[in-house]
C-alpha positions, 0 to 999 in steps of 0.5 A: 499499500502506498503512503497516500492510500495508507494515510487515507485508510488511517484517517478513515479509521481514526474518524470511525473511532472518533464517531464511535466514541461520540456515540458512546459518549452520547449514549452515556449522557442520555442514560445519565439524563434519563436517570436524573429524570427518573430520580426527580420523578421518584422524588415528586411521587414520594412528595405527592404521596406524602401530601395526599396522606396529610390531606386525607388525615384532615 
């Protein structure tokens, strides 16, 4: 393989690796965000339940 062809192949491989890392990072960030949303929803549900119990006692 001549040097130009080798450079093109290496650059393409490098770009593929970078895209894979970006995809992986995006998936990680998406999962992290989803986990944060679930945690907030759980907190909201607990607070709502607490308020409903207090209201029912009155």
